[in-house]
C-alpha angles and dihedrals in degrees: 000000000000091000091055091051092051092048089050089052090054092047091049090052092050092048092048091051091049093050093048092046094047092050091046092048090048093051097046109031096175091068098040095121093048092047092052091046091055091044091052091052089048091050091051088050091051091054094045092048090049095056095078096051090043092055092048091049091050091050092049093048091047092049091050091051091052092050098252100133094169093062092045095059120107096218 
């Protein structure tokens, strides 16, 4: 379940970046290429920053499935 939540966070970040970039590109057409370049870099950063929490969530879910409740805690 934690993995699903983390994936949804990443998807929400990507969608937010796409919406902001598309609105910015629409409002200032002369800089469309630059806006999408910055948005692409931001989307890559969202994915890279989401890898750590995703790995921790996977480890916690896996520990819970194998019955190791101590390793699955978020303390």
